[in-house]
N, C-alpha and C positions, 0 to 999 in steps of 0.2 A: 594237830591235824596235818596229814600229809596227802598228797595226791594218790589216787588209787594206783596209777601206773608206777609209783615209787615203792609199792609193797607187793605188786604182783605183775606178771607178764600179761599183757592184753593182746590177744591174738584173734583176728577175725576168723570166722569159720570158712570152710571150703565152699567155694562158689561152684555149684553144680550147673552144667550147661544143659538146661532142660530138666524134665522130670526124671528122677532116679528110678531105675528099673529094678524091682526086687529080684534077687537071685539067691536061691538056696546055696549056702556055703560061700557066699560072697563076703564083702567087707561090711562089718557092722558100722552103722551110721546113726547118729542122733540128729533128729530133725525137730523143728519147732513143735510139731504135733506130738512128739514124745515127752514134752513137758506140759505141765498144767498151768492154768491161769492163776493158781494160788502159790506158784513157786515150788512145785514138786516135780520129781522125775516120775513119769507114769510107770505103773507096775507091769504094764504089758512088756513082752519080749522086744528088745531092740532089734529092728529089722536088719537084714543083710541085703546089699545091693551090688550092682555091677559098677566098678570103677576101673579106669585104665591104670591110673597111678595117682597116689595121694602122698604129698610131702609129709614128713614127720611132724611138722609144726601144726598140722590140722588135727592131730590125734588127741583126744581128751581121755583122761584116766581117772579112776576113783581118787577123790581128794581134790580134783579140779572143780571149778565152778563155771557154769555156762550162763550167759546173760541173754535174755530175750530182747534183742535190739529193735525189733519191730512188733507192731501190734498195740492193742489198747493198754495192756499191762506189761511194763518193762521190768521184769523181775529176774532175780538171780536164782539159779537152781543148783543146789549142791549135788555133785555126783558121788553118791555113797556106795555102799556094798551092793545095791541093786544093779549097778553097772559092774558086772563081774569081770569084764575084759575091756581093754581100750577100744574106743570107737571114734570114727571120724565125726567131728562136729560140723554141721552144714549151716551155712548162712540162712537165716539171719541170726543164728546163734553165734555168740562171741565167747571164746575160751578165756577164763581168768585163772592163771596159774599162780597161786599164792607163794610168796617168799616165806617159807615155813619158820624162818628165824624172826619174822616180823608180824605175821598175821596168821590166825587160825582160819582154815577154810570155812568152817561153820559160822564163825563170827563174821567173816567177809560177806557170805551170802545173807546173813541176818541183817547186817547194816544196809546193804544195797536195797533190801526190801522194806526198810523203815520209811515212815512218812517224810522224814527230813530229806533222804536221798530221792524219794519218789517226787517230791515237790521240785527238787533240782532238775530232774528229768522232764517234768512238765514244762519248765522254762526253756529247756534245751531242745525239746522235740521239734522235728521238722516233718514236712509232708502234710498234705491235705487229705488225700484218700486213704493213705496208710501211714500211721504215726511211726516215726523212725528216730532213734537216738544216735547221733553221730559218734563214731569211735573216739574222736577228739574230746567230746563232752564226757563220755564215760571215763576216759583216762584221767580227766581233770577233776573228777568227783573227789571231794575232800572227805577223808575218813579218819576218825579218831582212833588211835591205837594205844589202848591201855596195855598193861603187862599181859603176856600170853595166858597166864593162869586166869586172870580176870576175863579175858576174851572167852576162854573155854567155859567159865562159869556163866557168863551172859548167854552164850549160845545154848548151853544145856538147860538153863532156866527157860529160855524161849521155847525150846523143843518140848519140855515138859508141859508148858502152858498150852501149846498147840494140841498135845495129846489129851490134856484135861478137857479142852474145848470140844474135841471130837467125841470123847467119851460122854460128855454131858449132852451133846447133840444126839448121840445114839440112844441115850437114856430117855430123852424127851420123845424121840420117835417110837421107842418101845412102849412107853406109857400111852402114847396116842393110839398105838395099835391095839393094846390091851383094852383101852377104853372103848374103841370102836367095836371090838369083839363083844364086850359086855353089853353095849347098846344094841348090837345086832341080835344078841341072844334075847334081850328084852323085847325086841320087835317081834320075835317069833313066839313069845309066850301067849297062851290062850287069852283072849280078851277078858274072860271072867276071872282070870288068876291075878291076884294082887302081888305086885313085886316092888322091890325097892330100886330107886335110881342109883347110879354110881355114887351119888353124894349122900346116900342114906335116907333120902325122902321117899315118900310113897307116890306111885303113879296110878 
């Protein structure tokens, strides 16, 4: 087990002074709203905004991980191919730049989102109105580092499990939809017509 700050660079996001103003052709920026509460990067287009000047350290790139340091769920979000170009990460997002010789980005995001790490954040959380995880607490999170190949295998297995869960959920929704259509068809059948229920009985 090592501290998270020993295997990746922990960089707070850019602190915007007031509300960011959208500007076509401006600087791309990732905000909290561009991430989802289940630890994903939203599929919508990353917006562009007016910035006077942004230091290099605030730019996030594909292969980085951003951490939601405020809000009810403090999850890590992997910046994958959906982030086609670098973008400024805005607080309360925190950029985690993995040391590729030590940790795989997908594994890093996976571990931060596991119950063990989330329980640690529960203990570290500050604030009453808005939950916040101090950067020092995030940096001190202990993370196990198996060999890189095992990290990749763990991350891939987790990704496949999430995909399986989503497909299963869609299948259930599709079956419910078809069942509703069948019942609706039954409801429009002439009262004197005998028909079978979806379970094979007679109504």
